[in-house]
C-alpha positions as CSV (number, residue, x, y, z in Angstrom):
1,X,-64.5,13.5,140.3
2,X,-63.8,15.1,143.7
3,X,-62.3,18.6,143.9
4,X,-58.9,17.5,145.4
5,X,-58.3,15.0,142.6
6,X,-59.4,17.6,140.0
7,X,-57.0,20.1,141.5
8,X,-54.1,17.6,141.4
9,X,-55.0,16.7,137.8
10,X,-55.1,20.3,136.6
11,X,-51.7,20.9,138.4
12,X,-50.1,17.9,136.7
13,X,-51.3,19.1,133.3
14,X,-50.1,22.6,134.0
15,X,-46.6,21.3,135.0
16,X,-46.4,19.1,131.9
17,X,-47.3,22.1,129.8
18,X,-44.6,24.3,131.4
19,X,-42.0,21.6,130.9
20,X,-42.9,21.2,127.3
21,X,-42.8,25.0,126.8
22,X,-39.4,25.3,128.5
23,X,-38.0,22.5,126.3
24,X,-39.4,24.0,123.2
25,X,-38.0,27.5,124.1
26,X,-34.6,26.0,124.6
27,X,-34.8,24.0,121.3
28,X,-36.0,27.1,119.3
29,X,-33.2,29.2,120.6
30,X,-35.1,31.5,123.1
31,X,-32.5,30.3,125.6
32,X,-34.9,30.5,128.5
33,X,-32.6,28.6,130.8
34,X,-29.2,28.6,128.9
35,X,-28.0,32.1,128.4
36,X,-25.0,33.9,127.2
37,X,-22.1,33.8,129.7
38,X,-21.8,36.7,132.1
39,X,-18.7,38.9,131.9
40,X,-17.5,37.5,135.2
41,X,-17.8,33.9,133.9
42,X,-16.0,34.8,130.7
43,X,-13.1,36.4,132.5
44,X,-12.9,33.5,135.0
45,X,-12.5,31.2,132.0
46,X,-9.9,33.4,130.3
47,X,-7.8,33.9,133.4
48,X,-7.3,30.2,133.8
49,X,-4.8,30.3,131.0
50,X,-1.4,31.8,130.3
51,X,-1.4,34.2,127.3
52,X,-2.9,32.2,124.5
53,X,-0.7,32.2,121.4
54,X,-1.1,30.0,118.4
55,X,-2.0,29.5,114.8
56,X,-4.8,28.6,112.4
57,X,-3.7,25.0,111.9
58,X,-4.0,22.6,109.0
59,X,-1.3,20.0,108.2
60,X,0.9,20.9,105.2
61,X,-0.3,17.7,103.4
62,X,-4.0,18.8,103.4
63,X,-5.4,21.2,100.8
64,X,-8.6,21.9,102.8
65,X,-10.7,20.7,105.8
66,X,-11.9,17.6,104.0
67,X,-8.5,16.3,103.1
68,X,-7.4,17.0,106.6
69,X,-10.1,14.9,108.3
70,X,-11.2,12.2,105.8
71,X,-10.1,8.7,106.8
72,X,-8.0,8.1,103.6
73,X,-6.0,11.3,104.0
74,X,-5.9,11.7,107.8
75,X,-2.1,12.0,108.2
76,X,-1.1,11.1,111.7
77,X,2.6,11.2,111.0
78,X,2.6,14.8,109.6
79,X,0.2,15.9,112.4
80,X,2.6,14.6,115.1
81,X,5.6,16.2,113.4
82,X,4.0,19.6,112.8
83,X,2.3,19.8,116.2
84,X,5.8,19.2,117.7
85,X,7.2,22.1,115.7
86,X,4.3,24.3,116.8
87,X,5.1,23.5,120.4
88,X,8.7,24.4,119.8
89,X,7.6,27.8,118.8
90,X,5.8,28.2,122.1
91,X,2.3,27.9,120.7
92,X,-0.4,26.7,123.1
93,X,-3.6,27.1,121.1
94,X,-4.7,26.0,117.6
95,X,-7.7,27.3,115.7
96,X,-8.8,24.2,113.8
97,X,-11.5,23.8,111.1
98,X,-14.0,21.0,110.9
99,X,-16.7,20.4,108.2
100,X,-20.4,19.3,108.2
101,X,-19.9,16.8,105.4
102,X,-17.4,14.8,107.5
103,X,-20.2,14.2,110.1
104,X,-22.6,13.2,107.3
105,X,-20.0,10.8,105.8
106,X,-19.1,9.0,109.0
107,X,-19.9,10.6,112.3
108,X,-18.3,7.9,114.5
109,X,-15.1,7.8,112.4
110,X,-14.9,11.6,112.3
111,X,-15.2,11.8,116.1
112,X,-12.5,9.2,116.5
113,X,-10.2,11.1,114.3
114,X,-10.8,14.3,116.3
115,X,-10.0,12.3,119.4
116,X,-6.7,11.2,117.8
117,X,-5.9,14.8,116.9
118,X,-6.6,16.0,120.4
119,X,-4.5,13.2,121.9
120,X,-1.6,14.4,119.8
121,X,-2.1,18.1,120.5
122,X,-2.5,17.4,124.2
123,X,0.9,15.6,124.2
124,X,2.4,18.9,123.1
125,X,0.3,20.9,125.6
126,X,-1.6,22.6,122.8
127,X,-5.3,23.5,123.4
128,X,-7.8,23.6,120.5
129,X,-10.5,26.0,119.4
130,X,-12.7,24.3,116.8
131,X,-14.5,26.0,114.0
132,X,-17.8,24.3,113.0
133,X,-19.0,26.2,109.9
134,X,-17.2,28.4,107.4
135,X,-18.6,30.8,104.7
136,X,-15.2,31.4,103.0
137,X,-13.8,30.4,99.6
138,X,-15.3,27.7,97.3
139,X,-19.1,27.4,97.7
140,X,-19.5,23.8,96.5
141,X,-17.8,21.3,98.8
142,X,-17.6,17.6,97.8
143,X,-16.6,14.5,99.7
144,X,-14.0,12.1,98.4
145,X,-10.6,12.8,96.8
146,X,-9.9,16.5,96.8
147,X,-8.5,18.4,93.8
148,X,-4.9,19.3,93.8
149,X,-4.1,22.9,94.6
150,X,-4.0,25.3,91.7
151,X,-0.3,26.2,91.3
152,X,0.7,29.5,92.9
153,X,-2.8,30.4,94.0
154,X,-3.6,31.3,97.5
155,X,-5.9,28.8,99.3
156,X,-7.3,27.5,96.0
157,X,-9.2,24.5,97.3
158,X,-10.6,25.6,100.7
159,X,-14.3,24.9,100.8
160,X,-17.3,26.4,102.6
161,X,-19.4,24.6,105.2
162,X,-22.2,23.9,104.6
163,X,-21.8,25.2,101.0
164,X,-24.3,27.1,98.8
165,X,-26.7,24.3,98.2
166,X,-27.8,23.9,101.8
167,X,-27.1,27.6,102.9
168,X,-29.4,28.9,100.1
169,X,-32.3,26.7,101.2
170,X,-33.5,27.7,104.7
171,X,-35.6,24.5,104.8
172,X,-32.4,22.5,104.8
173,X,-30.6,24.4,107.6
174,X,-31.9,21.9,110.2
175,X,-29.8,19.2,108.5
176,X,-26.9,20.7,110.3
177,X,-28.4,20.4,113.8
178,X,-27.1,16.9,114.4
179,X,-23.6,17.9,113.4
180,X,-23.4,21.0,115.5
181,X,-25.0,19.4,118.6
182,X,-23.2,16.0,118.1
183,X,-19.7,17.5,117.9
184,X,-20.1,20.0,120.7
185,X,-21.9,17.4,123.0
186,X,-19.0,14.9,122.5
187,X,-16.4,17.4,123.6
188,X,-18.5,19.7,125.8
189,X,-16.5,18.8,129.0
190,X,-13.2,18.1,127.4
191,X,-10.5,20.4,128.7
192,X,-8.4,19.9,125.5
193,X,-11.0,22.0,123.7
194,X,-11.2,25.5,125.2
195,X,-13.6,27.4,122.9
196,X,-16.1,26.9,120.1
197,X,-15.9,29.2,117.0
198,X,-19.3,28.5,115.6
199,X,-19.2,30.1,112.2
200,X,-16.1,31.5,110.3
201,X,-16.9,34.8,108.6
202,X,-20.7,34.4,108.1
203,X,-20.6,37.7,106.2
204,X,-18.0,36.5,103.6
205,X,-18.7,36.8,99.9
206,X,-16.3,35.5,97.2
207,X,-14.7,38.1,95.0
208,X,-13.2,35.7,92.3
209,X,-15.2,36.0,89.1
210,X,-15.6,32.2,88.7
211,X,-17.0,31.9,92.2
212,X,-19.4,34.8,92.6
213,X,-22.0,33.2,90.5
214,X,-21.8,30.0,92.6
215,X,-22.5,31.7,95.9
216,X,-25.9,31.3,97.6
217,X,-28.4,33.9,96.4
218,X,-29.1,36.4,99.1
219,X,-26.2,34.9,101.1
220,X,-26.2,37.3,103.9
221,X,-29.9,36.8,104.7
222,X,-29.5,33.0,104.8
223,X,-26.2,33.2,106.7
224,X,-27.9,35.3,109.5
225,X,-30.8,32.8,109.7
226,X,-28.3,29.9,110.0
227,X,-26.1,31.9,112.5
228,X,-29.1,32.3,114.8
229,X,-29.9,28.6,114.7
230,X,-26.3,27.5,115.3
231,X,-26.0,29.7,118.4
232,X,-29.3,28.2,119.6
233,X,-28.2,24.6,119.0
234,X,-24.9,25.2,120.7
235,X,-26.6,26.9,123.7
236,X,-28.9,24.0,124.1
237,X,-25.9,21.7,124.6
238,X,-24.6,24.2,127.2
239,X,-20.9,23.2,126.9
240,X,-18.3,24.1,129.5
241,X,-16.4,26.1,126.9
242,X,-17.4,29.6,125.6
243,X,-19.1,30.3,122.3
244,X,-17.9,32.9,119.8
245,X,-17.9,34.0,116.2
246,X,-15.2,36.2,114.7
247,X,-15.8,39.7,113.7
248,X,-14.2,40.2,110.3
249,X,-12.5,43.3,108.8
250,X,-15.5,44.8,107.2
251,X,-17.4,45.3,110.4
252,X,-14.9,47.5,112.3
253,X,-15.7,50.8,110.6
254,X,-19.1,50.8,112.4
255,X,-18.1,49.4,115.8
256,X,-18.4,52.8,117.4
257,X,-21.9,53.1,116.1
258,X,-23.6,49.8,116.8
259,X,-26.8,50.7,115.0
260,X,-24.8,50.9,111.8
261,X,-23.3,47.4,112.1
262,X,-24.6,44.8,109.7
263,X,-27.2,42.5,111.2
264,X,-24.7,39.7,111.2
265,X,-22.0,41.6,113.1
266,X,-24.6,42.9,115.6
267,X,-25.9,39.4,116.3
268,X,-22.3,38.1,116.7
269,X,-21.4,40.7,119.3
270,X,-24.7,40.4,121.2
271,X,-24.4,36.5,121.5
272,X,-20.7,35.7,121.8
273,X,-19.4,34.8,125.3
274,X,-16.0,36.0,124.4
275,X,-15.2,38.5,121.5
276,X,-13.1,37.2,118.6
277,X,-11.9,39.2,115.6
278,X,-9.7,39.3,112.6
279,X,-7.2,42.0,111.6
280,X,-4.7,42.1,108.7
281,X,-4.0,45.9,108.6
282,X,-0.4,47.1,108.3
283,X,-1.2,50.3,110.2
284,X,-0.8,49.5,113.9
285,X,-2.8,52.5,114.9
286,X,-5.8,51.0,113.2
287,X,-5.2,47.7,115.0
288,X,-5.0,49.5,118.4
289,X,-8.2,51.3,117.6
290,X,-10.0,48.1,116.9
291,X,-8.9,46.7,120.2
292,X,-9.9,49.8,122.0
293,X,-13.4,49.6,120.5
294,X,-13.8,45.9,121.3
295,X,-12.6,46.4,124.9
296,X,-15.8,48.5,125.4
297,X,-17.7,45.2,125.6
298,X,-15.6,44.2,128.7
299,X,-15.1,40.6,127.6
300,X,-11.9,38.6,126.8
301,X,-10.6,39.3,123.3
302,X,-9.2,36.7,120.9
303,X,-7.6,37.7,117.6
304,X,-8.3,34.6,115.6
305,X,-6.7,35.8,112.3
306,X,-3.7,38.1,111.8
307,X,-0.2,38.2,110.2
308,X,0.0,39.0,106.5
309,X,3.5,40.1,105.7
310,X,2.5,41.5,102.3
311,X,0.1,43.9,104.0
312,X,2.7,45.0,106.6
313,X,1.0,43.0,109.3
314,X,3.9,41.1,110.9
315,X,4.8,39.2,114.1
316,X,7.2,42.0,114.9
317,X,4.6,44.7,115.0
318,X,1.5,42.7,116.0
319,X,2.7,40.4,118.8
320,X,3.8,43.1,121.2
321,X,0.5,44.9,120.9
322,X,-1.6,41.7,121.4
323,X,0.6,40.7,124.4
324,X,0.4,44.2,126.0
325,X,-3.4,44.3,125.6
326,X,-3.8,40.6,126.8
327,X,-5.4,39.6,123.6
328,X,-5.1,35.9,122.4
329,X,-2.9,35.9,119.3
330,X,-3.7,33.4,116.6
331,X,-2.0,34.0,113.3
332,X,-2.8,32.4,109.9
333,X,-0.7,29.4,109.1
334,X,2.1,27.2,110.5
335,X,3.8,25.2,107.7
336,X,3.6,26.3,104.1
337,X,1.9,23.4,102.2
338,X,-0.9,22.5,99.9
339,X,-3.1,25.4,100.9
340,X,-0.6,27.8,99.3
341,X,-1.3,30.5,101.9
342,X,2.3,31.6,101.7
343,X,1.1,33.2,98.4
344,X,-0.6,36.6,98.6
345,X,-4.4,37.1,98.0
346,X,-3.3,39.0,94.9
347,X,-2.2,35.7,93.3
348,X,-5.8,35.3,92.2
349,X,-5.5,38.4,90.0
350,X,-1.9,37.9,88.8
351,X,0.0,34.9,87.5
352,X,2.9,34.0,89.7
353,X,5.6,31.5,88.5
354,X,7.2,30.6,91.8
355,X,7.0,30.9,95.5
356,X,6.9,34.6,96.5
357,X,10.0,36.3,97.9
358,X,7.9,37.6,100.8
359,X,5.4,35.1,102.1
360,X,2.0,36.3,103.1
361,X,1.2,33.7,105.8
362,X,2.9,30.6,107.4
363,X,6.0,30.4,109.4
364,X,7.9,27.2,108.5
365,X,8.8,25.3,105.3
366,X,7.9,21.6,105.0
367,X,11.3,20.5,106.3
368,X,10.7,22.6,109.5
369,X,13.1,25.4,108.6
370,X,11.7,28.9,109.2
371,X,10.9,31.3,106.4
372,X,12.7,33.9,108.6
373,X,15.0,32.8,111.4
374,X,14.9,36.3,113.0
375,X,11.1,36.2,112.9
376,X,11.1,32.9,114.8
377,X,13.6,34.2,117.3
378,X,11.3,37.2,117.9
379,X,8.3,35.0,118.4
380,X,10.1,32.9,121.0
381,X,11.4,36.0,122.8
382,X,8.0,37.7,122.9
383,X,6.3,34.6,124.3
384,X,9.2,34.3,126.8
385,X,11.0,31.2,125.6
386,X,14.8,31.2,126.0
387,X,15.9,28.9,123.2
388,X,16.6,28.8,119.4
389,X,15.3,26.7,116.6
390,X,18.4,25.0,115.0
391,X,17.0,23.8,111.7
């Protein structure tokens, strides 16, 4: 073998090795080529849009994410009607929950139904921010017909994704890779989808007595491990939309001392392209302080949960702050329905006989009339829409 041939052979082997190493690094989440967005890129994305205002959206006829999206209960008529109502209120962004079991059940049908939803929302000029995984509420999701809501109980049938069985077994986390990559890849260049919320409240732990024992053992440890993989999977797709995970209430007391943050909150802040957060406090000085602390990261801010009237967190006191600070405003709930999120969280600890006088979440009744006409007028005025809702 002559020296020139040997040199070319060694070079070829070396190049192949480098290619394999790079591919492996990307696959394992080292993000050698695909990195977190720069601050400049994040602001370029955010500044393309008018002030983003919207709601956490689920049709009133669905008790949870599975009933929303499964073929038998995918309710086009209600979706069309309630999306139209949302647009009337001036909303231009919906925060919408998916579920891994829907991909496992029928990935093609699931993607088709998402396409149908996006076609409808686009008709009303409403963008979408999809949520892929969710650590909140009931830990044992099941496909098929969903249970009816527990009367007068807040969000009684919402289910976790992936659920305790998979979350508690790190050897099964990779079962979610196809779902995460498949959904993001399909819509990675779709301008109807403007952001990916990868994991709803990964630090959530149930407080209801009948659910605590059903939660994954060492849940926070497993959630952090899964969180890291989900970010890596999403980065490997390299979508045109930014990635984020919301910072929930419990993390804010340590925002000014990052080393005191939980490992989950620290990872979320370090790896999100844009910063999203939740706030339900009635004290607006606390809300302003949260925003001040988050602005230190110099990235666009999206408030993906707020508005709990029973806590004193209302449209009247929240929207002006969020608008002034140029923070996207996404409240919980549009139409009061099977999720019962118009009932307070305290409904789990006390027995209520009827709909509460003061709703916690949601804006409209199922006939489209507002819970509070003056509240709706305030929303329209703050967004800058000169009209009224005559229902």
